[in-house]
N, C-alpha and C positions, 0 to 999 in steps of 0.2 A: 777079566776073569776073576771071581772071587776064591779066594784062601777056603781051605777044608779047614772049619774051626775045630771040627768033633775029634780032631785026632790031639791037640794042645793048646793051652792056655794063649791065648791073643797075646801077641806081646803091646800092640799099641789099640786103644780105644780114640775114638773122637767122640766126644758130643757137645749136645747145644741144646741147650732150652729157647724154643722161641713163639712165635707168632705169626701172624697174616704180615706181610704177603709169605708160603709156605712157597712159592715156584722160585724165589730168592735162598731159601733155606735150604730146596733142595740146590739146587746151582749154587752154594757155598761145600755143600757137602761130598756132590761126585767129585771136588777138586781133591778130596781125602783119599779117593777111593781107592788109588791104585800102591797108596803107601800105608792105610789101617789094615788090622784086623777084625774092628769093631768101629760101626757107628751107631751109637746112643742120639736120643731125640725126642725128649716131650716136649709137649705143645699144649701154650696155652686154650684152657678148657673153651675157653671164649669163641675162640674158632668153629666154624660147623666140622663135625665130624667128616662131611662128605671131601672137605679140602687135605684131610690126612693123606687122598689118593696120589699127591703129588710126591709124595714123600719115599712112598714103598721098596722101588724100585734100588733107594740110594741107602736107603736105613735095616739096620739090621737089629737093633730094637727100637720099639715107636711107642709110645703110651701118653696118653692127654693126664693134665695136673688141674687143677685149681689153682690160680695166681690174682694176689692181690697187688696190684699196684704201687699203691702206695709204702709197701717195703719191700718191692723191689725183688730182679733174682734172687740176690745173697742169699734171701730165707732158703731158696731150695736148692743151695750149691751141693751142699752135703748129701742130700736125698737123691742128685743125681748123679753124682760120682760115685753114689756105691750099685747102681744100675751097670756101672763099667766092669766086664770081668776081666782085660787088659792089664798086662803088668806095668803099664805106663796109662795114662793118659793127657791127652789135650781138650782143652776146651776152647773150642771157638763158639763166640754171637753170633746170631741171625743179622746183625748189621757189618761184619767183620770177614774181609779175606784173606787168605793166606799167600805171602809171598811166595814167587817159583824158586826163590832159595830156601826159605822154608820146609815147602814142599819136599826139593829135595833134600834137604838134612835128614828129613824126620827119622828113619830107617836108624843112619848112623848114629843119632843122639838118643836113641833107646837103647844102643847095645854097650852105652857105658857102664859098668858095676861100680864103679865109683863114684855115684851123683843120686841127689834125689829130688832134685829140679832143675829145671833150664828158666832168664828169665828171661821175654823175649820184648824187645820195642814195638810201640803202638803206636801207627805212624798215622795224623789224621787228613784225611782227606780234604782237602778245600785250594781254591774255590770251583776245582773240574776234578775226574777221575785221574788228570794227567799228574797232579802236586800234591803236594801233602806238607804239611806247615814243618817251617824246620826252626822253631825259635821257642826260647823258655815261655810256660813252662811245657806244651806242646812235646815239645821233642825229648824231653826227661820223664814220658810216660812208659816205664818199666810193668811189666806183667809178668807172674809168675803161671804161666799154662801151659809148659809141659812136665808134667809129676808122676814121681813114681805111686803106684795104688800102694798104697802105704801108708797102713795108722798116723808114724811119725813124721809122712811127709806130707799128708794130705789135713792140714789145719787149716782151718776156716772160720775167721770171727764174724763171719753172719751179717752184719751190720751194713746201709746203704752204701756206696763207691767204697767196697771192701774187696779183697781177691784171696787167693790163698797166702796164708803170711808164710811168708821168707823160714826156711828151714836148711841148716850149713849141712853137708855142702851144697852148696848149687853155683851153677854159672852163669853169668851173662852173657847173651849172644846175640849177635847183628843178623838176626832172621827177622825179618820185621812180620805185622799183620797189620791190615789196611781199616780203616773204621769208616765207617761209611756214612754216619749220621748227619754229619752238614750237607753228603751231597743230596739227600732222601728224604730228609726232613728240612721244610719250608723253617725263614730266620722265624715268623711268628710261634711254631710249632716247637722249634727249641727256644725261643723266649718263654715261653711256658713251662718247660722241661723244668731249665735253669731255676724258674721260679718255685714249682714244684720240692725240688731238690733242696732248694736256701730256707724251705720253710720247713722240710722234714727233717736239716739236718745245716741248721743255721751255724756259721761262721766254722765254716770246716774250709780252711787252705790249702792251696798246691804250695803255695809261695807265702810268704809273710808279705800281710795286705790284699792276697788274692784270692779267690774263692774257685774251690774246686769245679764251680758250677760255668765260672767264664770262659771256658773249656769251649762250649757248645755256642758261645758268639764270636765268631772270631772273625765276624762284620766288624764287630764294635774296639775288638780290642792286639789283631795283629798288626805288627808292629816294621814286618819285613815282608818281599816276598817269598813266596811260597817255591822249594827245589823240585827240578823233574820227576813223576817217578821210571822208576827203572822199565823201557817199552815192555818186556815179558811179565810183567806186572798190571802195564795196562791194559793187559790185553787180558789178563783171567776178571782185573776187576769191570772191567767195558762188558765182556760174557755175563758175568752175574748179577749186573744192573741193567742186562738189556732182557734178563727173565723175564721178568714179568709177562711178555710178549711175545715168549718164547713157544708155541703148542709143543713143539716136541716134547718138553715134559709128559706132556698129558697125553702122550700116545702109547700107552702102558699098560699092561695087562690089568683090569680089575682084580684087588683084591678084598680079602671083608675086613674094613678097619675095625681096630680097637673098640670097644664101646666106652671099657671101662674109666672112670676118672677117679684119679689118685687123689682123694678131698686132701685139705690143708693139715688138720688134725694130725695126719698121717707123714706128711712133707714135716711138719717140725718137728718131728720125733728127734730128727735130725739134726735140725736147726740151732745153733751153737747161744740163743739167744731167747731159745722158749722158757714158756712158764714153767718154773719146775715144781710138781707135785708136790705137796707136804712131805709124802711118804719118803722122803728124798736125805730128812734131813734128821738122819738116826747115824750116828758113832756112837765108840768107846774107844776109851785110852786105855788102851791093854801096857801100856808102862812108861810110865814119867818118871825122870831120873827129879835124885832131891836135890836142888841147887844151893842150896844152902845162906847163901850170900851175895848180893852185886854191890857194887859202886855206881856211883851214878856216873852216867853217860859210857858204863861199861854196855860191850857186846858180848850177850856168849851164846856162845854152839853148843844144842844140846841134841840129843836121840831121842825119839819118841816111839813108842809103838801107838798104832791106831786101826780101828776094825769101823767098816765102811758097811751099818748097818741097813743103811736104806736103798731106795729101789734107781738110784742113779750112777752111772762112770764116774769116778773123781777123773778127771783128764788133767794132765801133768803139765808142767809149762803155765803160759800163761793163753794159754786156751776157755773156752766160754763150756759152759758154766764155769764161773771163777770159783770153786772152792780149793779152798788156803786153811792152813794151818795158824791157827793165832790166837791169843790172849789176850785178858784184860785185867790191868790195875784195880783193881779193891782196897779200899779203907779197912782197918782191921774191927774199922769199931763197926762195921756192917752199914754204913748211913748209904753206900753205892760205889757206884765205878768213877774211878778217880781219872783214869787215862786208858783209851783201847791202844793194844801194841799194832806191832808192823806185821805184815802179814806174810809167809814162807808158799812160797810153790811146791806144788808137790814134784817130784821125779819123776814117778811115771802113773800108768793109771791106776788106777784103786777099783775094783769093778767090786759090787755089791756080793756078801759073804766075805771076803778077802782083809787080811791083814798085812799090813806093812811096817816097816819100820823106816824111819824120815829124819835129814836132818832138820834141824830150825834152829830160828835164829830168836834170838832173848834180847830186846833193848831197852836198858835198866831207864828207868826216867832223871829227868836232871836234880830236881831236888831230892834232899835225903830224907829219908822216914821208914815206917813199917808197915810195910803192905802186907795185902795179899795178891798171889799170883792164881789167875784161873785158868786156866784152859780151855779151848773151845774152837772150833769148827767154824768155819766164813763161806759165805756165799757171798761174795762182793760185789758192794752195793745193793745188797736183796733185803739180808736177813742171818743172823747169827743161827746157828745147829738150837743152841740149847747150853747148857749151863756144864762143863768137865770138870777133872777135878782143880782143886785148888789147894797153896800150901805157902805158909807164910815165909814171909821173904825181906832180910830187909834190907834196905838201901844206905850203905852211907857215904858218906861226904867222901871224893874222890881224892887218892893220896896222885904225888908228882909224876905216880907212873902214867902214859896216858893208854888209855883205851881207844882203837878205831873199830871204827864198826870196816865191815868186809867190802872189796870192792863189788863184790856178784853175790847172785842168793846163788851157792850149790847145795 
């Protein structure tokens, strides 16, 4: 029986980005029906529209979206999360099955007021539905999947093979979900997938000398026998695996399927790795202290004021787009840049039009000399915002007193 969602904010949203076969997706999502207040599903627009009928009875929010296989589902994650209205979000993929222990625990887990995230183990099924690989690195495949629907907790890098970034406080819990890929795809299909991923992101390792893409080929790399899956979980897995031939899911009243397709350019507004418009690279330094002088190797913390005059929010911490406070050392004779500084991360989001006061670290060069310090904002790996304020700054030879760099960027 469905809960009345008109009276309260949903406690738990379950979301999925899926493609064919949608009967399997429907079977996975209906497992959450008794514990989720809202189920959200976005479907690859390449799936024929009439096939979405199988999802209608099991999904509260259903949409279609453009999908580029070369960039993976990670490109869509922030957009998908923004479709969810629950206080907590649990993400499941169309080739994953929750354990019975996880389904039982979800209502209790989402009532903990002291946590932002839960980290769950992914168990890779192989060679059949009754066994999972219980050795490194498969056994160390943990994912943030249950997360508070909050800007602080929902931090997504957006690159291939990435997940929600870990934010404390979080808790590791032994309530697994099962990965079906080694059962539903042939070895040849998995070899092709591994090769594609390796080409897109070469030399990414799970363990030293071990490509992350080796996970897809246990026939080649597994060394120890697989471990038995609990009987109650085998039943769930077999139910989902049998659904493509289960006509009961299709015997539902037909509803008018959605017709609009969300284009990639709209999805990319939430993608951290999107190409930023040049209009974003505008800033004003409102407060810059006079530093006076430094000694070689010295670290100095200062406080600056800066205003976001552009069109993009500058995200805090290590999030993308990686907008950072920074500086450059220039020669006093105007011949050019002597060296680039070490960036400082922002401590909070800075929205367009906002002015913030921020701590910033300045690291003196190792060689003495008369230099010019220029303050700049930086989009790491992309470009400088432009030229900020400057001040002459002599760097003197260090004395016997040592200056140490801070342990953390705070």
